[in-house]
C-alpha positions in Angstrom: -19.5 20.8 -2.1 -16.4 21.0 -1.6 -14.5 19.5 -4.6 -12.8 16.2 -4.8 -9.2 18.5 -4.3 -10.7 20.3 -1.7 -11.9 17.0 0.3 -8.3 15.8 -0.3 -6.7 18.6 1.1 -8.7 18.5 3.7 -7.7 15.1 4.5 -4.0 15.6 4.0 -4.5 18.4 6.5 -6.8 16.9 9.3 -3.8 13.8 8.8 -0.7 16.2 9.3 -2.6 17.7 12.4 -3.3 14.0 14.0 0.3 13.0 13.2 1.9 16.2 15.3 -0.3 15.7 17.5 0.4 11.9 18.1 4.3 12.2 18.1 4.0 15.4 20.6 2.2 13.1 22.9 4.6 10.6 22.6 7.6 12.9 23.0 6.1 14.1 26.3 5.3 10.7 27.6 9.2 9.3 26.5 10.7 12.4 28.2 9.9 11.7 31.4 10.6 7.6 30.6 7.4 6.6 30.3 6.6 3.8 28.3 10.4 3.0 27.8 11.2 -0.7 28.3 14.7 -0.5 27.5 17.3 0.5 30.5 19.8 2.1 28.6 17.3 4.3 27.2 15.7 5.0 30.3 18.6 5.9 31.8 19.9 8.2 28.9 16.5 10.1 28.8 16.4 10.8 32.7 20.1 11.1 33.9 21.5 13.0 30.6 19.2 14.3 28.6 16.4 15.9 30.3 19.1 16.3 34.1 18.0 18.7 36.4 21.5 19.0 37.6 24.0 21.6 36.5 27.9 21.6 37.1 30.4 24.1 38.0 32.0 23.5 34.8 29.0 25.8 33.7 30.1 28.8 35.5 33.8 28.6 34.4 32.9 28.4 30.8 30.4 31.3 31.0 33.3 33.3 33.0 35.9 32.5 30.0 33.4 33.3 27.4 32.3 36.9 29.2 36.3 37.9 29.6 36.9 37.0 25.8 33.8 39.9 24.6 31.3 37.3 23.9 27.8 37.5 25.0 27.1 34.0 27.2 23.7 34.5 27.0 23.7 34.7 23.2 26.1 32.2 22.7 25.5 29.2 24.9 22.7 26.7 24.1 20.7 24.1 25.7 22.6 21.7 23.2 26.3 22.8 24.7 24.8 22.1 28.5 23.4 18.9 26.4 27.0 17.7 25.1 29.1 18.2 28.4 26.4 16.0 30.3 26.4 12.9 27.2 30.5 13.1 27.6 30.4 13.4 31.7 27.9 10.4 31.3 29.5 8.4 28.8 32.9 9.1 29.2 34.3 9.0 25.9 38.1 10.1 25.3 38.8 10.3 21.9 36.4 13.2 20.1 35.4 14.5 16.8 33.8 17.4 16.6 32.4 18.3 13.1 31.9 22.1 12.3 33.4 23.4 15.7 32.9 27.1 14.9 34.0 29.5 17.8 35.0 26.7 20.0 32.1 27.5 22.5 30.6 23.7 22.0 34.3 22.4 22.5 34.9 23.8 25.8 31.4 21.9 26.7 33.3 18.5 25.4 36.4 18.5 27.0 35.3 20.2 30.5 34.4 16.8 32.2 37.8 15.3 32.0 41.2 15.8 31.8 41.9 12.8 29.2 39.8 13.9 26.8 42.0 14.3 23.6 39.5 16.4 20.9 39.9 16.8 16.8 38.1 19.3 15.5 37.4 20.3 12.0 37.0 23.8 11.2 37.7 25.5 8.3 37.0 29.2 8.6 40.1 30.8 9.6 38.5 33.5 11.3 36.2 31.5 13.9 39.3 29.2 14.6 41.0 32.0 16.1 38.5 33.0 18.7 38.5 29.3 19.4 42.4 29.0 19.7 42.3 32.0 22.1 39.4 30.2 24.0 41.1 27.2 24.2 44.7 28.5 25.4 42.6 30.3 28.1 41.2 27.0 29.1 44.7 24.8 28.7 43.5 22.7 26.4 45.5 20.5 23.5 42.7 20.6 20.8 44.1 19.4 17.7 42.2 21.1 14.0 42.4 18.9 11.4 41.3 20.5 7.7 39.4 17.7 6.7 37.8 14.0 7.3 40.6 12.2 5.2 42.8 13.6 7.8 41.5 11.0 10.1 41.9 8.0 7.6 41.6 4.8 10.5 40.7 6.9 13.1 38.4 5.6 15.3 36.5 8.0 17.7 34.4 7.3 20.8 32.0 10.5 19.8 31.2 12.5 17.5 29.6 16.0 17.6 28.6 17.6 14.8 27.1 21.3 13.9 24.7 20.3 10.9 24.0 24.5 10.7 27.3 25.6 9.1 29.9 23.6 7.3 30.0 20.1 5.4 27.5 17.5 6.7 29.4 14.4 5.8 28.7 11.0 4.3 27.2 8.3 6.6 30.0 6.0 5.2 32.6 8.1 6.5 31.2 8.7 9.4 30.8 4.7 10.0 34.8 4.3 9.1 35.5 7.0 12.0 33.4 5.0 14.4 33.5 1.6 16.4 30.6 -0.1 17.7 30.5 1.8 21.0 30.7 5.2 19.5 28.1 8.0 19.7 27.3 10.7 17.7 25.2 13.6 18.3 24.1 15.9 15.6 22.6 19.4 16.3 20.3 21.1 14.8 18.6 18.6 12.9 15.2 20.0 12.0 15.6 21.7 9.0 16.3 21.6 5.2 19.2 19.0 4.5 19.7 18.5 8.3 16.3 17.3 8.9 16.9 14.9 5.5 20.3 13.7 6.6 19.1 12.7 10.4 16.0 10.6 8.3 18.6 8.7 7.0 20.6 8.0 9.9 17.2 7.1 12.1 16.2 4.7 9.2 20.2 3.4 8.6 19.8 -0.5 9.9 23.2 0.0 11.1 22.3 2.6 13.2 21.0 0.7 16.7 19.0 3.5 19.3 18.4 6.7 18.5 16.7 9.7 20.5 15.4 13.0 18.8 15.8 15.0 21.4 14.2 18.1 20.1 16.7 20.2 17.7 19.1 17.4 18.0 19.2 13.6 17.1 21.4 11.2 19.4 22.8 7.9 17.8 24.4 4.9 19.6 25.6 1.8 17.2 25.9 -1.1 20.0 25.0 -4.0 17.7 23.5 -5.7 21.3 20.9 -2.8 21.3 17.4 -3.3 19.9 16.4 -0.7 16.8 14.8 1.5 18.6 14.0 5.6 18.1 12.5 7.5 20.6 11.2 11.1 20.7 12.3 12.9 23.7 
């Protein structure tokens, strides 16, 4: 007979397995829009997050990256495509990108419209040099900023944050840089401090609708939306 510690360990293990399985089933169902009663959430899931369509801009960006001796197969990710689709669908004009790296995701953020203005925060000078070269070939006017304090009294329509490299901003600062219709996108959200940060955002009372799209988190602040979290 196993001791108390053995039984407790088994119960804990089975509990985690059940939670993981139930979450997988919920994600599988909601990813197809099943059980999603909000028209806003349903449209975002089916038309944006899991859109079956590609865009000509993807090929253009692929070519630019290739010409700069960067392997597109290694550097372009599903998050880059999702970034484009979010901007294309929601049409923000002022975007803040934090930890923008070598600028590949910036190309996708700015591709949907020539009216988009993007501020990028990237402290690594070598990455900024690569980014500036890519922006020049695309004909983009992207403004680099050294810190978020420079953005005081600015409000952005969308904020994209790379949580893998660089700083993780305070929630209060993000809120101050946003208006009620601003949306946020975070990637990746599954490990360490990034996962903790994402969990805090999901449970914060001021965030209204949140989407856990596997390794990406999407947040909407609109006060007219009911508080809801979706696993997609």
